KOLZADREN-546262 format. One line per field, with one value per residue (C-alpha): residue in one letter; residue number from 1; x, y, z. Coordinates in pm, whole numbers. Example, Ala and Ser with C-alpha at 12.3 -4.5 7.8 and 13.67 -1.06 7.14 Angstrom:
<pts>
code <- c(A,S)
pos <- c(1,2)
xx <- c(1230,1367)
yy <- c(-450,-106)
zz <- c(780,714)
</pts>
This chain:
<pts>
code <- c(X,X,X,X,X,X,X,X,X,X,X,X,X,X,X,X,X,X,X,X,X,X,X,X,X,X,X,X,X,X,X,X,X,X,X,X,X,X,X,X,X,X,X,X,X,X,X,X,X,X,X,X,X,X,X,X,X,X,X,X,X,X,X,X,X,X,X,X,X,X,X,X,X,X,X,X,X,X,X,X,X,X,X,X,X,X,X,X,X,X,X,X,X,X,X,X,X,X,X,X,X,X,X,X,X,X,X,X,X,X,X,X,X,X,X,X,X,X,X,X,X,X,X,X,X,X,X,X,X,X,X,X,X,X,X,X,X,X,X,X,X,X,X,X,X,X,X,X,X,X,X,X,X,X,X,X,X,X,X,X,X,X,X,X,X,X,X,X,X,X,X,X,X,X,X,X,X,X,X,X,X,X,X,X,X,X,X,X,X,X,X,X,X,X,X,X,X,X,X,X,X,X,X,X,X,X,X,X,X,X,X,X,X,X,X,X,X,X,X,X,X,X,X,X,X,X,X,X,X,X,X,X,X,X,X,X,X,X,X,X,X,X,X,X,X,X,X,X,X,X,X,X,X,X,X,X,X,X,X,X,X,X,X,X,X,X,X,X,X,X,X,X,X,X,X,X,X,X,X,X,X,X,X,X,X,X,X,X,X,X,X,X,X,X,X,X,X,X,X,X,X,X,X,X,X,X,X,X,X,X,X,X,X,X,X,X,X,X,X,X,X,X,X,X,X,X,X,X,X,X,X,X,X,X,X,X,X,X,X,X,X,X,X,X,X,X,X,X,X,X,X,X,X,X,X,X,X,X,X,X,X,X,X,X,X,X,X,X,X,X,X,X,X,X,X,X,X,X,X,X,X,X,X,X,X,X,X,X,X,X,X,X,X,X,X,X,X,X,X,X,X,X,X,X,X,X,X,X,X,X,X,X,X,X,X,X,X,X,X,X,X,X,X,X,X,X,X,X,X,X,X,X,X,X,X,X,X,X,X,X,X,X,X,X,X,X,X,X,X,X,X,X,X,X,X,X,X,X,X,X,X,X,X,X,X,X,X,X,X,X,X,X,X,X,X,X,X,X,X,X,X,X,X,X,X,X,X,X,X,X,X,X,X,X,X,X,X,X,X,X,X,X,X,X,X,X,X,X,X,X,X,X,X,X,X,X,X,X)
pos <- c(1,2,3,4,5,6,7,8,9,10,11,12,13,14,15,16,17,18,19,20,21,22,23,24,25,26,27,28,29,30,31,32,33,34,35,36,37,38,39,40,41,42,43,44,45,46,47,48,49,50,51,52,53,54,55,56,57,58,59,60,61,62,63,64,65,66,67,68,69,70,71,72,73,74,75,76,77,78,79,80,81,82,83,84,85,86,87,88,89,90,91,92,93,94,95,96,97,98,99,100,101,102,103,104,105,106,107,108,109,110,111,112,113,114,115,116,117,118,119,120,121,122,123,124,125,126,127,128,129,130,131,132,133,134,135,136,137,138,139,140,141,142,143,144,145,146,147,148,149,150,151,152,153,154,155,156,157,158,159,160,161,162,163,164,165,166,167,168,169,170,171,172,173,174,175,176,177,178,179,180,181,182,183,184,185,186,187,188,189,190,191,192,193,194,195,196,197,198,199,200,201,202,203,204,205,206,207,208,209,210,211,212,213,214,215,216,217,218,219,220,221,222,223,224,225,226,227,228,229,230,231,232,233,234,235,236,237,238,239,240,241,242,243,244,245,246,247,248,249,250,251,252,253,254,255,256,257,258,259,260,261,262,263,264,265,266,267,268,269,270,271,272,273,274,275,276,277,278,279,280,281,282,283,284,285,286,287,288,289,290,291,292,293,294,295,296,297,298,299,300,301,302,303,304,305,306,307,308,309,310,311,312,313,314,315,316,317,318,319,320,321,322,323,324,325,326,327,328,329,330,331,332,333,334,335,336,337,338,339,340,341,342,343,344,345,346,347,348,349,350,351,352,353,354,355,356,357,358,359,360,361,362,363,364,365,366,367,368,369,370,371,372,373,374,375,376,377,378,379,380,381,382,383,384,385,386,387,388,389,390,391,392,393,394,395,396,397,398,399,400,401,402,403,404,405,406,407,408,409,410,411,412,413,414,415,416,417,418,419,420,421,422,423,424,425,426,427,428,429,430,431,432,433,434,435,436,437,438,439,440,441,442,443,444,445,446,447,448,449,450,451,452,453,454,455,456,457,458,459,460,461,462,463,464,465,466,467,468,469,470,471,472,473,474,475,476,477,478,479,480,481,482,483,484,485,486,487,488,489,490,491,492,493,494,495,496,497,498,499,500,501,502,503,504,505,506,507,508,509,510,511,512,513,514,515,516,517,518)
xx <- c(0,136,125,-211,-373,-642,-835,-802,-972,-1024,-1048,-927,-1213,-1470,-1550,-1220,-993,-1205,-1224,-845,-797,-1043,-878,-518,-474,-598,-272,-454,-271,-452,-382,-515,-545,-581,-607,-467,-164,-107,-266,29,76,145,50,-208,-415,-538,-560,-917,-808,-629,-899,-1219,-1125,-861,-988,-637,-740,-1036,-987,-959,-1239,-1504,-1849,-2145,-2489,-2760,-3011,-2786,-2621,-2283,-1970,-1890,-1612,-1734,-1613,-1444,-1102,-875,-628,-546,-847,-1083,-1354,-1295,-976,-1187,-1510,-1657,-1626,-1993,-2044,-2417,-2596,-2894,-3213,-3373,-3673,-3441,-3371,-3739,-3978,-4053,-4323,-4225,-4440,-4286,-4231,-4107,-3776,-3730,-3629,-3280,-3227,-3083,-3227,-3086,-3045,-2819,-2608,-2602,-2293,-2106,-2209,-2067,-1744,-1714,-1771,-1497,-1259,-1314,-1304,-1642,-1728,-2093,-2357,-2633,-2985,-3002,-3143,-3510,-3464,-3151,-3167,-3092,-2723,-2528,-2257,-2191,-1990,-1622,-1538,-1730,-1913,-1715,-1812,-2004,-1831,-2028,-2233,-2334,-2412,-2639,-2805,-2855,-3006,-3237,-3354,-3432,-3634,-3840,-3916,-3670,-3414,-3068,-2792,-2416,-2335,-2124,-1776,-1485,-1189,-885,-939,-875,-1045,-953,-584,-542,-161,-160,-449,-376,-675,-663,-1031,-935,-1169,-1014,-1170,-1499,-1408,-1033,-766,-594,-213,-207,-380,-627,-937,-1073,-1045,-994,-625,-543,-774,-790,-504,-202,-272,-343,-4,167,90,331,46,-112,20,-86,-37,-91,-161,-310,-626,-842,-999,-1159,-1241,-1194,-1371,-1339,-1503,-1827,-1841,-1893,-1572,-1332,-991,-793,-805,-669,-471,-310,-6,297,190,177,-105,-83,-305,-359,-546,-738,-951,-1194,-1227,-1396,-1500,-1509,-1462,-1761,-2109,-2036,-1701,-1802,-2087,-1850,-1603,-1871,-2020,-1674,-1617,-1879,-1804,-1978,-2114,-2203,-2294,-2456,-2177,-2033,-2298,-2564,-2816,-3075,-2995,-2960,-2592,-2574,-2941,-3085,-2805,-2860,-2663,-2891,-3094,-2859,-2887,-2602,-2742,-2622,-2819,-2700,-2663,-2749,-2428,-2091,-2033,-1668,-1704,-1403,-1504,-1875,-1975,-2094,-2475,-2757,-3138,-3352,-3692,-3815,-3645,-3963,-4226,-4282,-4552,-4829,-4620,-4666,-4382,-4005,-3821,-3463,-3164,-3028,-2668,-2398,-2125,-1782,-1779,-1808,-1493,-1483,-1259,-1507,-1763,-1517,-1482,-1847,-1997,-1716,-1939,-2167,-1874,-1634,-1691,-1781,-1533,-1344,-1465,-1827,-1759,-1570,-1865,-2107,-1872,-1825,-2200,-2281,-2420,-2400,-2644,-2649,-2995,-3009,-3320,-3338,-3294,-3530,-3396,-3527,-3431,-3380,-3142,-2845,-2480,-2398,-2085,-2034,-1880,-1543,-1596,-1650,-1920,-2254,-2519,-2892,-3051,-3369,-3459,-3677,-3797,-3821,-4129,-3960,-3647,-3857,-4043,-3718,-3581,-3909,-3895,-3547,-3651,-3948,-3717,-3458,-3631,-3648,-3280,-3131,-3082,-3212,-3541,-3534,-3155,-3119,-2898,-2797,-2433,-2264,-1989,-1868,-1970,-1828,-2099,-2474,-2512,-2630,-2479,-2131,-2133,-2141,-1974,-2279,-2325,-2486,-2688,-2597,-2501,-2777,-2801,-3123,-3279,-3418,-3159,-3409,-3412,-3067,-2702,-2579,-2714,-2740,-2370,-2284,-2170,-2275,-2565,-2397,-2026,-1924,-1606,-1710,-1813,-1889,-1822,-1897,-2206,-2309,-2464,-2723,-3086,-3174,-2961,-3161,-3113,-2788,-2429,-2352,-1988,-2044,-2288,-2029,-1766,-1993,-2100,-1737,-1666,-1974,-1857,-1510,-1645,-1821,-1503,-1295,-1549,-1534,-1155,-1134)
yy <- c(0,342,634,771,1101,1318,1325,1121,1273,1043,1249,1599,1746,2011,1838,1686,1964,2233,2042,2000,2374,2448,2206,2297,2605,2409,2221,1887,1614,1567,1299,1353,1044,1094,806,1024,1247,1614,1697,1775,2138,2105,2259,1984,2142,2393,2155,2092,1781,1635,1719,1662,1425,1206,1235,1286,1343,1105,806,453,338,112,124,-95,30,-209,-61,-91,-410,-281,-121,243,486,750,1104,1123,1259,1141,1413,1628,1862,1593,1684,2055,2038,2034,2194,2516,2694,2797,2840,2877,2865,2634,2837,2876,2663,2387,2290,2219,1972,2075,1930,1862,1745,1398,1359,1504,1664,1588,1830,1844,1793,2145,2471,2730,2957,2693,2684,3055,3153,2861,2966,3309,3154,2931,3222,3417,3120,3035,3403,3396,3679,3779,4047,4035,4146,4044,3692,3689,3348,3452,3346,3586,3650,3801,3950,4067,3855,3906,4003,4191,3999,3885,4117,3999,4016,4214,3926,3800,4155,4183,3855,3986,4309,4117,3896,4199,4351,4032,4072,3813,3858,3755,3779,3755,3394,3339,3240,3101,3228,3425,3721,4091,4271,4608,4524,4250,4278,4146,3901,3529,3444,3569,3486,3235,3003,2690,2698,2507,2140,2207,2205,2540,2542,2892,2772,3054,2850,2836,2460,2246,2194,2563,2693,2392,2145,2363,2617,2329,2176,2496,2372,2108,1919,1829,1535,1441,1092,1074,762,620,426,349,5,-62,78,-162,-128,-243,-579,-403,-226,112,288,285,166,154,283,28,181,39,244,162,-202,-235,-247,9,88,425,510,827,945,1068,936,1147,996,1243,1031,1151,1002,681,608,702,451,197,231,185,-114,-267,-229,-488,-700,-934,-633,-452,-732,-501,-246,-13,210,50,-86,131,-21,336,332,361,448,778,838,1177,1373,1641,1610,1827,1938,2114,2290,2544,2806,2952,3328,3533,3726,3570,3511,3604,3554,3389,3352,3281,3142,3469,3468,3278,3275,3145,3281,2923,2776,2724,2754,2877,2988,2728,2504,2544,2315,2376,2360,2450,2670,2805,2922,2968,2710,2723,2840,2574,2496,2298,2026,1967,1844,1580,1449,1475,1324,1143,941,1229,1462,1211,1335,1694,1945,2144,2474,2370,2284,2612,2802,2639,2708,3069,3134,2917,3052,2772,2705,2459,2356,2191,2030,1878,1502,1355,1091,743,440,221,471,328,227,-135,-347,-586,-931,-772,-506,-237,29,-82,186,145,467,588,958,1082,1424,1416,1638,1940,1890,1879,2194,2381,2291,2400,2727,2808,2705,2942,3232,3183,3379,3696,3674,3741,3371,3138,2980,2603,2591,2460,2151,1924,1905,1640,1856,1619,1289,1092,829,837,686,987,866,879,1257,1239,1568,1658,1321,1331,1127,765,844,1087,1272,1288,1267,912,629,408,629,790,698,1013,1253,1629,1669,1418,1155,796,691,357,447,711,840,812,1122,1196,1537,1535,1554,1202,1348,1545,1441,1644,1807,2121,2250,2442,2323,2137,2241,2545,2352,2077,2336,2517,2192,2083,2400,2329,1973,2108,2334,2034,1822,2094,2111,1733,1725,2006)
zz <- c(0,-97,141,252,159,309,-21,-338,-644,-942,-1260,-1345,-1551,-1463,-1135,-1024,-1150,-988,-661,-650,-701,-420,-175,-259,-32,273,317,308,122,-208,-468,-820,-1039,-1414,-1662,-1942,-1982,-2060,-2394,-2624,-2720,-3091,-3427,-3474,-3192,-3450,-3746,-3858,-4047,-3746,-3494,-3692,-3971,-3807,-3448,-3319,-2957,-2935,-2706,-2841,-2611,-2755,-2599,-2685,-2785,-2669,-2915,-3218,-3096,-3204,-3067,-3133,-3055,-2813,-2868,-2526,-2440,-2161,-2073,-1772,-1774,-1899,-2148,-2093,-2302,-2618,-2497,-2633,-2295,-2288,-1913,-1840,-1507,-1492,-1466,-1122,-1224,-1347,-986,-922,-1078,-1435,-1658,-2020,-2310,-2297,-1925,-1600,-1506,-1133,-860,-715,-339,-331,-462,-699,-395,-240,-555,-634,-432,-585,-934,-857,-726,-1035,-1273,-1099,-1092,-1460,-1565,-1739,-1978,-2000,-1952,-1692,-1778,-2145,-2106,-1994,-1828,-1638,-1272,-985,-923,-637,-859,-1211,-1447,-1360,-1719,-1991,-2259,-2562,-2846,-3151,-3487,-3750,-3897,-3554,-3440,-3745,-3646,-3292,-3425,-3661,-3375,-3162,-3448,-3454,-3083,-2952,-2674,-2795,-2538,-2520,-2442,-2128,-2244,-2046,-2247,-2134,-2362,-2305,-2592,-2444,-2478,-2738,-2756,-2398,-2440,-2411,-2631,-2990,-3069,-3335,-3523,-3370,-3025,-3011,-3035,-3052,-2782,-2730,-2754,-2604,-2286,-2353,-2277,-1923,-1897,-1591,-1659,-1695,-1423,-1191,-1204,-1283,-1005,-764,-840,-729,-376,-243,-78,-415,-619,-972,-1114,-1490,-1696,-1378,-1457,-1155,-1195,-856,-514,-222,112,471,559,656,323,491,384,91,211,-112,-468,-712,-998,-1311,-1407,-1620,-1638,-1259,-1005,-725,-428,-262,57,137,425,158,-198,-467,-799,-1091,-1403,-1608,-1605,-1797,-1635,-1280,-1307,-1461,-1171,-906,-1086,-1127,-751,-658,-350,-109,79,-242,-485,-744,-739,-478,-314,-536,-288,-461,-805,-933,-1028,-1406,-1447,-1576,-1826,-1994,-2251,-2403,-2719,-2926,-3284,-3463,-3769,-4019,-4206,-4534,-4516,-4824,-4764,-4672,-4303,-4239,-3862,-3700,-3333,-3371,-3030,-2874,-2899,-2730,-2738,-2453,-2563,-2604,-2299,-2097,-2370,-2722,-2962,-2964,-2738,-2364,-2260,-2242,-2574,-2491,-2565,-2895,-2916,-3174,-3220,-3378,-3738,-4009,-4203,-4525,-4383,-4098,-4349,-4470,-4115,-4020,-4334,-4518,-4750,-4848,-4917,-5073,-5429,-5345,-5490,-5230,-5375,-5314,-4950,-4905,-5052,-4806,-4514,-4621,-4609,-4308,-3983,-3728,-3444,-3155,-3031,-2691,-2544,-2197,-2188,-1928,-1689,-1760,-1548,-1854,-2013,-1837,-1823,-1745,-1759,-2048,-2015,-2084,-1817,-2078,-2096,-2238,-2291,-2338,-2455,-2620,-2671,-2387,-2503,-2886,-2921,-2764,-2976,-3291,-3184,-3118,-3460,-3619,-3429,-3561,-3911,-3900,-3808,-4083,-4359,-4152,-4053,-4398,-4466,-4733,-4631,-4648,-4623,-4269,-4262,-3978,-3878,-3667,-3528,-3258,-3417,-3707,-3657,-3678,-3329,-3125,-2796,-2950,-2902,-2525,-2427,-2215,-2047,-1701,-1454,-1354,-991,-900,-571,-368,-25,-52,-45,-226,-537,-533,-484,-310,-51,-102,-16,-291,-40,-106,117,188,204,456,287,-80,-274,-639,-795,-1166,-1388,-1292,-974,-1175,-1110,-1422,-1689,-1786,-2142,-2099,-2105,-1779,-1725,-1501,-1281,-1239,-1149,-904,-741,-706,-508,-295,-229,-156,118,273,259,422,702,744,745,999)
</pts>
């Protein structure tokens, strides 16, 4: 057995990386375990062909889809910083009503065991930590806040400003999307971020993105009490004979098996892999998986019903950094539809080479000039509808110990309505009516669950041990020193990007752990 730590954190993404940063100044001995390595800083970081066509940074994992009865390669990334290394850095708060029970056309979004008011100070802390740029008061669904954004909103480039103006003329309420980038538009010669077109879906070689490596892990490692082990894959958690506490974390590293002990163990591997680890840690005391007396581990897998679409502008769209605008007018209801529909935001600007990676068969014989022409006129939108938790949408272990996923869409009517709403607006926004095409920005396969950047659920928190795995503090009901601090704790996912909520909750869990450690 290796030396013991006060806290072991498994995973370095939005949850684990943020938690490590929050615990670091306390002096407590913290061990960070990351199955990947540093993401290389190299010219290929900004290469569309390498990132989107060749999938240079995508893991070699193979997951199994129960519905399709086939294996697929999930678009997941294992590096220090986790999924945030290639995320779009859209850092939204969940709406206040998202924390309560919310009726949808196709089902029910359950309440969290904590309220928005409980989370609000942690949202503020996370926005400050991750240097979020935004503007209060523009979004009609914006929840109450105790502070302004720490940095001014990222400005729209001319074509997106025109789009914003056109939306306002139609009576809508466009707003500056909250962005986590290290940009200083008032003094660009000294800005780390250059507002390039290779941000959303790309790693940043400048370290100009507010990701969990740059903001969380690296500052944490400046403290001597924090240790990071890379290429350290956690395969099992072992407990005392009574099954009430984790006594060792079993790690495979450099071809060897190692064990580490911690007074507190925090799992933050991402929804699918956190569930996988707990299920793989079954024992006599926990025959269905660690902390799984409720049979809820792995259930209620969610990942957002997302649609990436492009509209063809009548005029060229020379925008470089496009991800600056959002629309929430249809978040809770829409014209002739009284139920929630979701969020519309911009995504990274289309590039011709992306089409080759996204749809290789369809574009195989397309001339490059035609793809460039489409990309030049494209205005790209991301539509996000809440995925409702369903017990049978779940992660299980296959015979080989790998991830098996059963999933069926849970809220298709709202997603269809949101797409129809955007389609109905196109003609009045100086775009060609009828020219609204689906993109698969993060997926080179038609299996929707492959694009699992927004995965959540599987280890939900709640007040009833019979229907949840964790309590409101994100501690396992059945294991006194086991916590979870990633998006797997979400009882519901809302319709906005989950990263900021994971970061805020990690700070909240960190405060609780510091109180427990004394």
